[in-house]
Each structure stands twice: as C-alpha cells, then as structure tokens.
Chimera marker file (.cmm) of the C-alpha trace (Angstrom):
<marker_set name="trace">
<marker id="1" x="16.644" y="12.914" z="11.071" r="1" g="1" b="0" radius="0.5"/>
<marker id="2" x="16.056" y="16.492" z="9.962" r="1" g="1" b="0" radius="0.5"/>
<marker id="3" x="13.014" y="18.562" z="10.875" r="1" g="1" b="0" radius="0.5"/>
<marker id="4" x="11.806" y="18.349" z="7.268" r="1" g="1" b="0" radius="0.5"/>
<marker id="5" x="12.101" y="14.533" z="7.253" r="1" g="1" b="0" radius="0.5"/>
<marker id="6" x="10.191" y="14.321" z="10.549" r="1" g="1" b="0" radius="0.5"/>
<marker id="7" x="7.506" y="16.600" z="9.250" r="1" g="1" b="0" radius="0.5"/>
<marker id="8" x="7.168" y="14.688" z="5.951" r="1" g="1" b="0" radius="0.5"/>
<marker id="9" x="6.949" y="11.343" z="7.741" r="1" g="1" b="0" radius="0.5"/>
<marker id="10" x="4.329" y="12.709" z="10.126" r="1" g="1" b="0" radius="0.5"/>
<marker id="11" x="2.465" y="14.508" z="7.345" r="1" g="1" b="0" radius="0.5"/>
<marker id="12" x="2.108" y="11.298" z="5.328" r="1" g="1" b="0" radius="0.5"/>
<marker id="13" x="1.000" y="9.234" z="8.317" r="1" g="1" b="0" radius="0.5"/>
<marker id="14" x="-1.469" y="11.908" z="9.464" r="1" g="1" b="0" radius="0.5"/>
<marker id="15" x="-2.944" y="12.295" z="5.960" r="1" g="1" b="0" radius="0.5"/>
<marker id="16" x="-3.410" y="8.522" z="5.632" r="1" g="1" b="0" radius="0.5"/>
<marker id="17" x="-4.938" y="8.323" z="9.123" r="1" g="1" b="0" radius="0.5"/>
<marker id="18" x="-7.407" y="11.061" z="8.337" r="1" g="1" b="0" radius="0.5"/>
<marker id="19" x="-8.246" y="9.548" z="4.937" r="1" g="1" b="0" radius="0.5"/>
<marker id="20" x="-8.925" y="6.275" z="6.756" r="1" g="1" b="0" radius="0.5"/>
<marker id="21" x="-11.266" y="8.125" z="9.116" r="1" g="1" b="0" radius="0.5"/>
<marker id="22" x="-9.313" y="7.056" z="12.186" r="1" g="1" b="0" radius="0.5"/>
<marker id="23" x="-8.877" y="9.110" z="15.330" r="1" g="1" b="0" radius="0.5"/>
<marker id="24" x="-5.442" y="9.241" z="16.921" r="1" g="1" b="0" radius="0.5"/>
<marker id="25" x="-6.704" y="6.998" z="19.727" r="1" g="1" b="0" radius="0.5"/>
<marker id="26" x="-8.110" y="4.353" z="17.345" r="1" g="1" b="0" radius="0.5"/>
<marker id="27" x="-5.031" y="4.373" z="15.125" r="1" g="1" b="0" radius="0.5"/>
<marker id="28" x="-2.765" y="4.051" z="18.156" r="1" g="1" b="0" radius="0.5"/>
<marker id="29" x="-4.848" y="1.167" z="19.561" r="1" g="1" b="0" radius="0.5"/>
<marker id="30" x="-4.729" y="-0.663" z="16.239" r="1" g="1" b="0" radius="0.5"/>
<marker id="31" x="-0.980" y="-0.158" z="15.961" r="1" g="1" b="0" radius="0.5"/>
<marker id="32" x="-0.490" y="-1.296" z="19.536" r="1" g="1" b="0" radius="0.5"/>
<marker id="33" x="0.976" y="1.800" z="21.069" r="1" g="1" b="0" radius="0.5"/>
<marker id="34" x="-0.122" y="4.837" z="23.056" r="1" g="1" b="0" radius="0.5"/>
<marker id="35" x="-1.816" y="8.012" z="21.841" r="1" g="1" b="0" radius="0.5"/>
<marker id="36" x="1.326" y="9.832" z="22.947" r="1" g="1" b="0" radius="0.5"/>
<marker id="37" x="3.528" y="7.712" z="20.694" r="1" g="1" b="0" radius="0.5"/>
<marker id="38" x="1.165" y="8.313" z="17.761" r="1" g="1" b="0" radius="0.5"/>
<marker id="39" x="1.211" y="12.085" z="18.351" r="1" g="1" b="0" radius="0.5"/>
<marker id="40" x="5.007" y="12.018" z="18.515" r="1" g="1" b="0" radius="0.5"/>
<marker id="41" x="5.081" y="10.148" z="15.242" r="1" g="1" b="0" radius="0.5"/>
<marker id="42" x="2.842" y="12.697" z="13.512" r="1" g="1" b="0" radius="0.5"/>
<marker id="43" x="4.583" y="15.775" z="14.944" r="1" g="1" b="0" radius="0.5"/>
<marker id="44" x="8.152" y="14.503" z="15.102" r="1" g="1" b="0" radius="0.5"/>
<marker id="45" x="8.429" y="15.983" z="18.572" r="1" g="1" b="0" radius="0.5"/>
<marker id="46" x="8.386" y="14.625" z="22.112" r="1" g="1" b="0" radius="0.5"/>
<marker id="47" x="7.874" y="16.502" z="25.369" r="1" g="1" b="0" radius="0.5"/>
<marker id="48" x="10.099" y="15.323" z="28.188" r="1" g="1" b="0" radius="0.5"/>
<marker id="49" x="10.836" y="16.436" z="31.705" r="1" g="1" b="0" radius="0.5"/>
<marker id="50" x="9.428" y="19.838" z="32.594" r="1" g="1" b="0" radius="0.5"/>
<marker id="51" x="7.912" y="20.573" z="29.194" r="1" g="1" b="0" radius="0.5"/>
<marker id="52" x="11.165" y="20.369" z="27.230" r="1" g="1" b="0" radius="0.5"/>
<marker id="53" x="10.446" y="19.571" z="23.574" r="1" g="1" b="0" radius="0.5"/>
<marker id="54" x="12.940" y="17.391" z="21.706" r="1" g="1" b="0" radius="0.5"/>
<marker id="55" x="12.961" y="15.738" z="18.258" r="1" g="1" b="0" radius="0.5"/>
<marker id="56" x="11.369" y="12.285" z="18.188" r="1" g="1" b="0" radius="0.5"/>
<marker id="57" x="13.117" y="9.629" z="16.129" r="1" g="1" b="0" radius="0.5"/>
<marker id="58" x="10.752" y="6.660" z="15.842" r="1" g="1" b="0" radius="0.5"/>
<marker id="59" x="12.088" y="3.125" z="15.722" r="1" g="1" b="0" radius="0.5"/>
<marker id="60" x="11.611" y="1.051" z="12.588" r="1" g="1" b="0" radius="0.5"/>
<marker id="61" x="8.935" y="-1.179" z="14.197" r="1" g="1" b="0" radius="0.5"/>
<marker id="62" x="6.909" y="1.894" z="15.204" r="1" g="1" b="0" radius="0.5"/>
<marker id="63" x="7.045" y="3.267" z="11.646" r="1" g="1" b="0" radius="0.5"/>
<marker id="64" x="6.163" y="-0.124" z="10.113" r="1" g="1" b="0" radius="0.5"/>
<marker id="65" x="3.227" y="-0.740" z="12.464" r="1" g="1" b="0" radius="0.5"/>
<marker id="66" x="1.878" y="2.789" z="11.981" r="1" g="1" b="0" radius="0.5"/>
<marker id="67" x="2.207" y="2.493" z="8.206" r="1" g="1" b="0" radius="0.5"/>
<marker id="68" x="0.282" y="-0.775" z="8.096" r="1" g="1" b="0" radius="0.5"/>
<marker id="69" x="-2.367" y="0.649" z="10.419" r="1" g="1" b="0" radius="0.5"/>
<marker id="70" x="-3.182" y="3.444" z="7.957" r="1" g="1" b="0" radius="0.5"/>
<marker id="71" x="-2.593" y="1.452" z="4.770" r="1" g="1" b="0" radius="0.5"/>
<marker id="72" x="0.781" y="2.842" z="3.742" r="1" g="1" b="0" radius="0.5"/>
<marker id="73" x="3.857" y="1.071" z="2.413" r="1" g="1" b="0" radius="0.5"/>
<marker id="74" x="6.485" y="1.428" z="5.159" r="1" g="1" b="0" radius="0.5"/>
<marker id="75" x="9.395" y="1.347" z="2.694" r="1" g="1" b="0" radius="0.5"/>
<marker id="76" x="9.149" y="4.972" z="1.492" r="1" g="1" b="0" radius="0.5"/>
<marker id="77" x="8.545" y="6.175" z="5.052" r="1" g="1" b="0" radius="0.5"/>
<marker id="78" x="11.696" y="4.477" z="6.291" r="1" g="1" b="0" radius="0.5"/>
<marker id="79" x="13.591" y="5.876" z="3.311" r="1" g="1" b="0" radius="0.5"/>
<marker id="80" x="12.631" y="9.365" z="4.523" r="1" g="1" b="0" radius="0.5"/>
<marker id="81" x="14.551" y="8.508" z="7.684" r="1" g="1" b="0" radius="0.5"/>
<marker id="82" x="17.545" y="7.262" z="5.717" r="1" g="1" b="0" radius="0.5"/>
<marker id="83" x="16.769" y="3.644" z="6.537" r="1" g="1" b="0" radius="0.5"/>
<marker id="84" x="15.737" y="0.758" z="4.357" r="1" g="1" b="0" radius="0.5"/>
<marker id="85" x="13.159" y="-1.907" z="4.989" r="1" g="1" b="0" radius="0.5"/>
<marker id="86" x="13.810" y="-5.584" z="4.351" r="1" g="1" b="0" radius="0.5"/>
<marker id="87" x="10.115" y="-6.474" z="4.267" r="1" g="1" b="0" radius="0.5"/>
<marker id="88" x="10.236" y="-8.196" z="7.639" r="1" g="1" b="0" radius="0.5"/>
<marker id="89" x="7.388" y="-7.516" z="10.014" r="1" g="1" b="0" radius="0.5"/>
<marker id="90" x="8.273" y="-6.287" z="13.492" r="1" g="1" b="0" radius="0.5"/>
<marker id="91" x="8.044" y="-8.627" z="16.458" r="1" g="1" b="0" radius="0.5"/>
<marker id="92" x="4.466" y="-8.964" z="17.603" r="1" g="1" b="0" radius="0.5"/>
<marker id="93" x="3.158" y="-9.681" z="21.072" r="1" g="1" b="0" radius="0.5"/>
<marker id="94" x="0.362" y="-12.293" z="20.764" r="1" g="1" b="0" radius="0.5"/>
<marker id="95" x="-1.651" y="-10.596" z="23.523" r="1" g="1" b="0" radius="0.5"/>
<marker id="96" x="-1.431" y="-7.346" z="21.585" r="1" g="1" b="0" radius="0.5"/>
<marker id="97" x="-2.779" y="-9.027" z="18.449" r="1" g="1" b="0" radius="0.5"/>
<marker id="98" x="-5.699" y="-10.476" z="20.410" r="1" g="1" b="0" radius="0.5"/>
<marker id="99" x="-6.431" y="-7.046" z="21.895" r="1" g="1" b="0" radius="0.5"/>
<marker id="100" x="-6.325" y="-5.456" z="18.439" r="1" g="1" b="0" radius="0.5"/>
<marker id="101" x="-8.703" y="-8.087" z="17.074" r="1" g="1" b="0" radius="0.5"/>
<marker id="102" x="-11.100" y="-7.416" z="19.957" r="1" g="1" b="0" radius="0.5"/>
<marker id="103" x="-11.093" y="-3.687" z="19.103" r="1" g="1" b="0" radius="0.5"/>
<marker id="104" x="-11.780" y="-4.430" z="15.442" r="1" g="1" b="0" radius="0.5"/>
<marker id="105" x="-14.549" y="-6.889" z="16.302" r="1" g="1" b="0" radius="0.5"/>
<marker id="106" x="-16.225" y="-4.375" z="18.642" r="1" g="1" b="0" radius="0.5"/>
<marker id="107" x="-16.113" y="-1.736" z="15.898" r="1" g="1" b="0" radius="0.5"/>
<marker id="108" x="-17.550" y="-4.164" z="13.339" r="1" g="1" b="0" radius="0.5"/>
<marker id="109" x="-20.301" y="-5.293" z="15.715" r="1" g="1" b="0" radius="0.5"/>
<marker id="110" x="-21.254" y="-1.678" z="16.410" r="1" g="1" b="0" radius="0.5"/>
<marker id="111" x="-21.556" y="-1.026" z="12.661" r="1" g="1" b="0" radius="0.5"/>
<marker id="112" x="-23.686" y="-4.134" z="12.158" r="1" g="1" b="0" radius="0.5"/>
<marker id="113" x="-25.954" y="-3.114" z="15.031" r="1" g="1" b="0" radius="0.5"/>
<marker id="114" x="-26.341" y="0.377" z="13.542" r="1" g="1" b="0" radius="0.5"/>
<marker id="115" x="-27.266" y="-1.052" z="10.142" r="1" g="1" b="0" radius="0.5"/>
<marker id="116" x="-29.699" y="-3.537" z="11.706" r="1" g="1" b="0" radius="0.5"/>
<marker id="117" x="-31.357" y="-0.789" z="13.748" r="1" g="1" b="0" radius="0.5"/>
<marker id="118" x="-31.996" y="1.230" z="10.570" r="1" g="1" b="0" radius="0.5"/>
<marker id="119" x="-33.779" y="-1.751" z="9.038" r="1" g="1" b="0" radius="0.5"/>
<marker id="120" x="-36.284" y="-2.096" z="11.887" r="1" g="1" b="0" radius="0.5"/>
<link id1="1" id2="2" r="1" g="1" b="0" radius="0.2"/>
<link id1="2" id2="3" r="1" g="1" b="0" radius="0.2"/>
<link id1="3" id2="4" r="1" g="1" b="0" radius="0.2"/>
<link id1="4" id2="5" r="1" g="1" b="0" radius="0.2"/>
<link id1="5" id2="6" r="1" g="1" b="0" radius="0.2"/>
<link id1="6" id2="7" r="1" g="1" b="0" radius="0.2"/>
<link id1="7" id2="8" r="1" g="1" b="0" radius="0.2"/>
<link id1="8" id2="9" r="1" g="1" b="0" radius="0.2"/>
<link id1="9" id2="10" r="1" g="1" b="0" radius="0.2"/>
<link id1="10" id2="11" r="1" g="1" b="0" radius="0.2"/>
<link id1="11" id2="12" r="1" g="1" b="0" radius="0.2"/>
<link id1="12" id2="13" r="1" g="1" b="0" radius="0.2"/>
<link id1="13" id2="14" r="1" g="1" b="0" radius="0.2"/>
<link id1="14" id2="15" r="1" g="1" b="0" radius="0.2"/>
<link id1="15" id2="16" r="1" g="1" b="0" radius="0.2"/>
<link id1="16" id2="17" r="1" g="1" b="0" radius="0.2"/>
<link id1="17" id2="18" r="1" g="1" b="0" radius="0.2"/>
<link id1="18" id2="19" r="1" g="1" b="0" radius="0.2"/>
<link id1="19" id2="20" r="1" g="1" b="0" radius="0.2"/>
<link id1="20" id2="21" r="1" g="1" b="0" radius="0.2"/>
<link id1="21" id2="22" r="1" g="1" b="0" radius="0.2"/>
<link id1="22" id2="23" r="1" g="1" b="0" radius="0.2"/>
<link id1="23" id2="24" r="1" g="1" b="0" radius="0.2"/>
<link id1="24" id2="25" r="1" g="1" b="0" radius="0.2"/>
<link id1="25" id2="26" r="1" g="1" b="0" radius="0.2"/>
<link id1="26" id2="27" r="1" g="1" b="0" radius="0.2"/>
<link id1="27" id2="28" r="1" g="1" b="0" radius="0.2"/>
<link id1="28" id2="29" r="1" g="1" b="0" radius="0.2"/>
<link id1="29" id2="30" r="1" g="1" b="0" radius="0.2"/>
<link id1="30" id2="31" r="1" g="1" b="0" radius="0.2"/>
<link id1="31" id2="32" r="1" g="1" b="0" radius="0.2"/>
<link id1="32" id2="33" r="1" g="1" b="0" radius="0.2"/>
<link id1="33" id2="34" r="1" g="1" b="0" radius="0.2"/>
<link id1="34" id2="35" r="1" g="1" b="0" radius="0.2"/>
<link id1="35" id2="36" r="1" g="1" b="0" radius="0.2"/>
<link id1="36" id2="37" r="1" g="1" b="0" radius="0.2"/>
<link id1="37" id2="38" r="1" g="1" b="0" radius="0.2"/>
<link id1="38" id2="39" r="1" g="1" b="0" radius="0.2"/>
<link id1="39" id2="40" r="1" g="1" b="0" radius="0.2"/>
<link id1="40" id2="41" r="1" g="1" b="0" radius="0.2"/>
<link id1="41" id2="42" r="1" g="1" b="0" radius="0.2"/>
<link id1="42" id2="43" r="1" g="1" b="0" radius="0.2"/>
<link id1="43" id2="44" r="1" g="1" b="0" radius="0.2"/>
<link id1="44" id2="45" r="1" g="1" b="0" radius="0.2"/>
<link id1="45" id2="46" r="1" g="1" b="0" radius="0.2"/>
<link id1="46" id2="47" r="1" g="1" b="0" radius="0.2"/>
<link id1="47" id2="48" r="1" g="1" b="0" radius="0.2"/>
<link id1="48" id2="49" r="1" g="1" b="0" radius="0.2"/>
<link id1="49" id2="50" r="1" g="1" b="0" radius="0.2"/>
<link id1="50" id2="51" r="1" g="1" b="0" radius="0.2"/>
<link id1="51" id2="52" r="1" g="1" b="0" radius="0.2"/>
<link id1="52" id2="53" r="1" g="1" b="0" radius="0.2"/>
<link id1="53" id2="54" r="1" g="1" b="0" radius="0.2"/>
<link id1="54" id2="55" r="1" g="1" b="0" radius="0.2"/>
<link id1="55" id2="56" r="1" g="1" b="0" radius="0.2"/>
<link id1="56" id2="57" r="1" g="1" b="0" radius="0.2"/>
<link id1="57" id2="58" r="1" g="1" b="0" radius="0.2"/>
<link id1="58" id2="59" r="1" g="1" b="0" radius="0.2"/>
<link id1="59" id2="60" r="1" g="1" b="0" radius="0.2"/>
<link id1="60" id2="61" r="1" g="1" b="0" radius="0.2"/>
<link id1="61" id2="62" r="1" g="1" b="0" radius="0.2"/>
<link id1="62" id2="63" r="1" g="1" b="0" radius="0.2"/>
<link id1="63" id2="64" r="1" g="1" b="0" radius="0.2"/>
<link id1="64" id2="65" r="1" g="1" b="0" radius="0.2"/>
<link id1="65" id2="66" r="1" g="1" b="0" radius="0.2"/>
<link id1="66" id2="67" r="1" g="1" b="0" radius="0.2"/>
<link id1="67" id2="68" r="1" g="1" b="0" radius="0.2"/>
<link id1="68" id2="69" r="1" g="1" b="0" radius="0.2"/>
<link id1="69" id2="70" r="1" g="1" b="0" radius="0.2"/>
<link id1="70" id2="71" r="1" g="1" b="0" radius="0.2"/>
<link id1="71" id2="72" r="1" g="1" b="0" radius="0.2"/>
<link id1="72" id2="73" r="1" g="1" b="0" radius="0.2"/>
<link id1="73" id2="74" r="1" g="1" b="0" radius="0.2"/>
<link id1="74" id2="75" r="1" g="1" b="0" radius="0.2"/>
<link id1="75" id2="76" r="1" g="1" b="0" radius="0.2"/>
<link id1="76" id2="77" r="1" g="1" b="0" radius="0.2"/>
<link id1="77" id2="78" r="1" g="1" b="0" radius="0.2"/>
<link id1="78" id2="79" r="1" g="1" b="0" radius="0.2"/>
<link id1="79" id2="80" r="1" g="1" b="0" radius="0.2"/>
<link id1="80" id2="81" r="1" g="1" b="0" radius="0.2"/>
<link id1="81" id2="82" r="1" g="1" b="0" radius="0.2"/>
<link id1="82" id2="83" r="1" g="1" b="0" radius="0.2"/>
<link id1="83" id2="84" r="1" g="1" b="0" radius="0.2"/>
<link id1="84" id2="85" r="1" g="1" b="0" radius="0.2"/>
<link id1="85" id2="86" r="1" g="1" b="0" radius="0.2"/>
<link id1="86" id2="87" r="1" g="1" b="0" radius="0.2"/>
<link id1="87" id2="88" r="1" g="1" b="0" radius="0.2"/>
<link id1="88" id2="89" r="1" g="1" b="0" radius="0.2"/>
<link id1="89" id2="90" r="1" g="1" b="0" radius="0.2"/>
<link id1="90" id2="91" r="1" g="1" b="0" radius="0.2"/>
<link id1="91" id2="92" r="1" g="1" b="0" radius="0.2"/>
<link id1="92" id2="93" r="1" g="1" b="0" radius="0.2"/>
<link id1="93" id2="94" r="1" g="1" b="0" radius="0.2"/>
<link id1="94" id2="95" r="1" g="1" b="0" radius="0.2"/>
<link id1="95" id2="96" r="1" g="1" b="0" radius="0.2"/>
<link id1="96" id2="97" r="1" g="1" b="0" radius="0.2"/>
<link id1="97" id2="98" r="1" g="1" b="0" radius="0.2"/>
<link id1="98" id2="99" r="1" g="1" b="0" radius="0.2"/>
<link id1="99" id2="100" r="1" g="1" b="0" radius="0.2"/>
<link id1="100" id2="101" r="1" g="1" b="0" radius="0.2"/>
<link id1="101" id2="102" r="1" g="1" b="0" radius="0.2"/>
<link id1="102" id2="103" r="1" g="1" b="0" radius="0.2"/>
<link id1="103" id2="104" r="1" g="1" b="0" radius="0.2"/>
<link id1="104" id2="105" r="1" g="1" b="0" radius="0.2"/>
<link id1="105" id2="106" r="1" g="1" b="0" radius="0.2"/>
<link id1="106" id2="107" r="1" g="1" b="0" radius="0.2"/>
<link id1="107" id2="108" r="1" g="1" b="0" radius="0.2"/>
<link id1="108" id2="109" r="1" g="1" b="0" radius="0.2"/>
<link id1="109" id2="110" r="1" g="1" b="0" radius="0.2"/>
<link id1="110" id2="111" r="1" g="1" b="0" radius="0.2"/>
<link id1="111" id2="112" r="1" g="1" b="0" radius="0.2"/>
<link id1="112" id2="113" r="1" g="1" b="0" radius="0.2"/>
<link id1="113" id2="114" r="1" g="1" b="0" radius="0.2"/>
<link id1="114" id2="115" r="1" g="1" b="0" radius="0.2"/>
<link id1="115" id2="116" r="1" g="1" b="0" radius="0.2"/>
<link id1="116" id2="117" r="1" g="1" b="0" radius="0.2"/>
<link id1="117" id2="118" r="1" g="1" b="0" radius="0.2"/>
<link id1="118" id2="119" r="1" g="1" b="0" radius="0.2"/>
<link id1="119" id2="120" r="1" g="1" b="0" radius="0.2"/>
</marker_set>
C-alpha cells in the first residue's frame, strides 16, 4: 500500500466519520475495535516500540467494519488497497454485537431523555 493510498483510505473514513458526527472513540466502539486501531486506519501509520512510526496496512475485516460504521461502501475502499470485496461480512463475535447494541441503546436513551426534558 502506498502512502497516497493510505492517506486516501484514511481521508475517506475520517470525512465520513466527521459527517456522521462521531468521535474516534464512538466510531471505534461501534466498529468493535480500539481508538488506537481507528487512528491507525485514519492516518495510515502505527507507532511501535520506542516511538518508531511504520505504515499501517489494515486487514479487510477492519476496513469493512469501519466502512459500515460510518456508512460507506467498503468495496471502493478495498479497491484503494488493491483488494476486492466479495460482499461477505467479516466474522463477528456475538459478545461484541451485544456490546455494540448496548452502546447504541444508551445513546438513544440519552437522546430521548434530552428531548423529554425539553418538553417539561
């Protein structure tokens, strides 16, 4: 993966995340991975060891999950990396799905409570 491809992949994901109004933490939680992984995805870089920066080449499941999290089609993103997508969803951990649903439900409940409080 070239620096330009990394940057374009990260630029698209970051733009979609910001358009969606999601913080890095929230997007990462919804996708089921760490803030660090999300930052690596957006920057195309990873810091290892004693501050050594290396290129980050995300796996297909990471790209697909991030794309769905921010409402993008993963196909064009994977094409940027020279890989195709067969339309298959990545393996999902059932506990992770339950955790993601809990996060979404908490966010929805908070919005409902805010709206209800305005009506009082």
